[in-house]
C-alpha positions, -999 to 999 in steps of 0.1 A, spaced: -674 187 -161 -647 177 -137 -668 147 -124 -675 136 -160 -638 138 -168 -630 116 -138 -656 91 -148 -641 89 -183 -607 83 -168 -621 53 -149 -622 71 -115 -657 70 -100 -669 82 -66 -674 56 -40 -709 52 -26 -721 38 7 -749 12 7 -774 40 12 -762 56 -20 -744 85 -3 -711 97 -17 -680 87 3 -646 102 1 -626 93 -30 -591 78 -25 -562 95 -42 -549 80 -75 -516 70 -59 -533 51 -32 -555 33 -57 -526 23 -79 -506 11 -49 -535 -11 -36 -541 -24 -71 -504 -34 -74 -504 -50 -40 -535 -70 -48 -520 -81 -81 -488 -92 -64 -508 -112 -39 -528 -129 -67 -496 -138 -85 -481 -153 -53 -512 -172 -46 -513 -186 -81 -476 -195 -82 -473 -209 -46 -497 -238 -39 -514 -236 -6 -504 -260 22 -538 -278 19 -532 -287 -18 -497 -301 -16 -505 -332 5 -531 -343 -21 -505 -354 -46 -488 -382 -27 -522 -394 -15 -537 -395 -50 -506 -413 -63 -508 -438 -36 -545 -443 -42 -538 -448 -79 -511 -473 -71 -534 -493 -48 -562 -491 -73 -539 -505 -100 -531 -534 -76 -568 -541 -73 -572 -540 -111 -542 -564 -115 -558 -587 -90 -590 -588 -110 -571 -594 -142 -552 -622 -124 -584 -638 -112 -599 -637 -147 -567 -653 -161 -573 -686 -142 -611 -689 -148 -620 -707 -180 -642 -685 -202 -630 -652 -188 -603 -630 -203 -579 -608 -184 -581 -584 -214 -618 -581 -209 -614 -572 -173 -587 -547 -182 -610 -531 -208 -639 -531 -183 -617 -514 -157 -606 -488 -182 -569 -496 -183 -567 -517 -214 -553 -491 -238 -528 -479 -212 -517 -515 -205 -511 -522 -242 -493 -488 -246 -470 -495 -216 -460 -529 -229 -453 -517 -264 -434 -486 -251 -415 -505 -224 -381 -497 -239 -391 -463 -253 -405 -450 -220 -391 -474 -196 -397 -456 -163 -432 -445 -170 -442 -480 -183 -426 -497 -153 -444 -474 -128 -477 -484 -144 -470 -521 -151 -455 -528 -116 -487 -525 -95 -506 -543 -123 -482 -572 -122 -481 -572 -84 -518 -573 -83 -520 -602 -107 -496 -622 -87 -515 -615 -54 -548 -622 -71 -537 -655 -85 -519 -665 -53 -546 -654 -29 -576 -668 -49 -560 -698 -66 -574 -723 -41 -607 -705 -33 -615 -702 -70 -605 -738 -76 -627 -749 -46 -656 -727 -58 -654 -740 -94 -653 -776 -81 -681 -774 -56 -703 -744 -66 -695 -737 -102 -725 -717 -113 -725 -692 -84 -687 -688 -87 -689 -681 -124 -719 -659 -120 -699 -636 -97 -674 -630 -125 -702 -625 -150 -715 -597 -127 -681 -582 -127 -680 -582 -165 -715 -568 -169 -711 -540 -143 -680 -527 -160 -693 -526 -196 -699 -488 -196 -661 -484 -196 -662 -501 -231 -694 -486 -245 -683 -451 -235 -654 -454 -259 -677 -465 -287 -703 -439 -286 -733 -437 -310 -726 -454 -343 -747 -465 -373 -720 -480 -395 -728 -515 -408 -691 -523 -405 -694 -518 -367 -723 -542 -366 -702 -568 -384 -672 -560 -361 -695 -568 -331 -713 -599 -344 -683 -618 -357 -662 -617 -325 -693 -623 -304 -701 -655 -324 -664 -665 -324 -661 -663 -286 -694 -681 -281 -685 -709 -305 -652 -717 -288 -672 -739 -265 -681 -762 -294 -644 -771 -301 -637 -806 -289 -618 -807 -256 -585 -825 -261 -572 -853 -240 -553 -841 -209 -516 -842 -212 -493 -858 -187 -466 -832 -182 -440 -854 -166 -434 -876 -196 -431 -851 -225 -408 -856 -254 -384 -828 -266 -411 -816 -290 -436 -817 -262 -415 -793 -241 -411 -770 -271 -448 -771 -276 -452 -756 -241 -438 -723 -256 -468 -722 -280 -492 -731 -251 -478 -702 -232 -484 -679 -261 -520 -692 -264 -524 -684 -227 -513 -649 -233 -544 -643 -253 -563 -641 -220 -543 -610 -211 -542 -592 -245 -573 -600 -265 -605 -591 -246 -631 -618 -247 -607 -646 -256 -601 -668 -226 -566 -682 -226 -575 -706 -198 -605 -719 -218 -582 -725 -248 -558 -744 -225 -588 -764 -214 -597 -772 -250 -562 -783 -258 -560 -804 -226 -534 -784 -207 -555 -765 -182 -561 -790 -154 -526 -806 -157 -510 -772 -151 -532 -766 -121 -523 -800 -107 -487 -794 -115 -488 -764 -91 -512 -775 -64 -503 -812 -62 -466 -813 -71 -447 -780 -68 -463 -767 -37 -458 -801 -20 -422 -803 -30 -428 -832 -55 -412 -832 -90 -398 -797 -84 -373 -798 -113 -398 -808 -139 -425 -786 -125 -402 -755 -127 -391 -764 -162 -426 -767 -175 -438 -735 -158 -407 -717 -171 -413 -727 -207 -450 -717 -204 -439 -684 -189 -414 -676 -217 -440 -684 -243 -466 -663 -226 -442 -633 -224 -433 -636 -261 -469 -640 -271 -479 -611 -249 -455 -587 -266 -464 -599 -301 -502 -597 -296 -498 -563 -278 -482 -547 -309 -511 -561 -330 -537 -547 -306 -520 -514 -304 -520 -511 -342 -557 -518 -343 -565 -494 -315 -545 -467 -334 -560 -473 -369 -595 -484 -360 -602 -473 -324 -640 -474 -324 -643 -506 -345 -617 -523 -322 -638 -515 -291 -669 -527 -308 -651 -560 -315 -640 -561 -278 -676 -556 -267 -686 -585 -289 -658 -607 -275 -669 -599 -239 -706 -607 -244 -698 -638 -265 -675 -651 -238 -702 -649 -212 -722 -674 -232 -692 -696 -235 -683 -696 -199 -717 -708 -188 -716 -735 -215 -682 -747 -204 -692 -746 -167 -723 -767 -172 -704 -792 -194 -676 -796 -169 -699 -799 -138 -695 -834 -123 -725 -856 -123 -726 -856 -84 -731 -818 -84 -761 -818 -108 -784 -822 -78 -776 -786 -68 -796 -774 -98 -828 -784 -79 -820 -762 -49 -835 -727 -50 -808 -714 -27 -782 -724 -53 -798 -700 -78 -806 -673 -52 -769 -671 -42 -760 -670 -78 -782 -640 -85 -770 -622 -53 -734 -628 -64 -743 -615 -99 -757 -583 -84 -727 -580 -60 -702 -584 -88 -720 -559 -111 -722 -533 -83 -685 -537 -74 -672 -533 -110 -697 -505 -118 -687 -484 -87 -651 -491 -95 -656 -478 -130 -674 -447 -117 -646 -440 -92 -620 -444 -119 -639 -421 -143 -644 -395 -116 -607 -395 -105 
């Protein structure tokens, strides 16, 4: 009877591995040990261990450096006709956060700046470091150079498709097909005559504000290449020459700075305006918006090859007969796809 009463109270005899009964501790000792173990558990849960604390600055630094790399990729896409910085941002999984940080810049200033700063720094570094290599690659080996960035786009598509998920709505099919066709058909717009930027009228200088806003499309609207639109309107190559052949050589510095300043102001204004529009769409129609983004991205790949082939000089057409030309292009396609895919997997894991 006494043993049964002890069992009902929750006090059971201790047993050795052989099943033999061992001495029972007193109730006071059991309560004290339980209280001590509870206090230790509370301390261990409230006080992080020394091995956990150093992880925070390392992870923050890793995220900062990763955002610099993302910004560099966006900056590279910005200067390549047919590619959109917005597409790269969507592929790398930072598009929504980028739009939110821009639109909430004055509402959550510190948080927005901490995110936008490494992205902007990466864009500047990407454009500065790869301005001449990309220009050289596009002028001498256009297909392999463009194919590298096609691989970067394709490898990161899961970051967009994951946000769409399974869907059977016909409206989503329309939302995919229309942007895809629109991005692909941009190549059929007639390319305007190149503009001489050193003899513009007053209206021509004001027009640079609109040109800057058009260029901002490359950063905000995935699949729409601002640089290709500048190429269509005849401003792309003159702006590149303005930087490489005049400003960097100390020639026509005043006019060059004025032109770039007006383009920059227009780009910032357009960037904010289009960001608010995209944020509205992402808030009201999130899945449909990403379906349209996917269509823009795939359609722009068609456009970039068409623009590249059309703008390839006649003296480079002989490269098409070389098998190595296409082998290198395929290798760069696989390399670019692998890089963006593993970057996407790393971002998703972290």
